[in-house]
C-alpha positions, 0 to 999 in steps of 0.5 A: 849224220850227227850234226852238233852245234856249240857256242864255245865263247872263244875257240882258244879258251875251249881248246885249253879246256879239253876241246880237242880231246872232246871232239876226238872222243865224240866224233861228230860228223859235222860240228858248227861252232859259234863265237870263236873270237879269233882272227885268221892269223891267230888260228894254229894248225892244231885247230885247223887240222883236226884229224878226220875233218875238213875245217872252214872258218868265218872271221869277224872284222873286229878282233876277239869278236864273233866268228864261226867255224865248221868241222865236217868229216864229209867234204861239202859240195860247196862252202861259202861265208855270209849272207851277201849283205855287208852290214851283217857279213862284216861281223862273221856270223854265217858259214854255209855248206852244201851237201847232197841232201841239204844246205847247212847254215851255221849261224851266230845270231846277234844279241840285242841286249846292248841297245835299241840299235842292236835289237833292231840290227838283230831283228833285221838279221833274223829277217835276212837269214830267213829270206836267205834260207827261203831262197836256198830252198828254191834250189830243191834241197832241204835246210838245216840251220844250227847255231846260237839264236840268242832268243828263248822261244817259249816260257819253258825255254828259260828259268825265269820267263816272267821277269824277262819279258822286257829283256832282249832274248825273250821279248815278244818281237824276237819270239814272234820271229821264231813263230814265223820261222815255224810258220814257214815250215821249219821244225825245232828239232829238240821240241819235236822229241821233247815237247815238255822237257825243261832243258837249257843250253846257256847259263850266265857266268855272272850269276853262277847260273849253271850251278843252279841250272838257271839257264836259257835254251837259245841254241837250236837246230831248225830243219825244213819240214822235208827232213822230218822223216829223216830226223832220228834224234835231238839232244842237249849235252848239258854235261859238256863243259868248257863254255857258258853254252853246251853243245846241241845235237841232231841225228839225221838218217840220210841212207 
């Protein structure tokens, strides 16, 4: 099973840039999108009904903001929306699906750059998401958490770590939560295969950072440790355009 994750920075915008052709060519088994930035009534059938896929969407209350989507070839046993906490769920950041072997959570984690209040919101969201995943694990299934985490974990994960230690997205308190995630037995799949490789998944539009490859790795698949022996590959598709992020992928052997 090839599981892809991509912050598309607007699903209508990425559609205009070839998204439907890309998915037809790439044929991911599961594709989680973040920041779709659309409301239910605006979503056209060409995006709802992609051949070969079941599709599910979670919308934020605020127009043009947040939202996540899930395209999956295999119909999940169940699909639901949110963490069950209204403070977070009104922003449409989580869609979850149950498969035979695991739970998949596709999450658009908050950005904390706007203010101290938003940073605290982000940290609270982090803790709530981890608690939610741990509760799901008690059901006896493994966990895949894909999405835009909005934090680079280690200095290798961004182009200029020294000047960003006080910037939300690389602050110690945010990185400590990723440490905690690993302490709970979750594996950063890309680092599992590429411990020393400097590869990024997001580049600022404002500074033309992609042209200089001055980016951040903030998009991840974390898996619970019970899936380690099924993990075959993890990659970052830096050549895929259409957003300020690029897709990230994993392959699981579930035979």
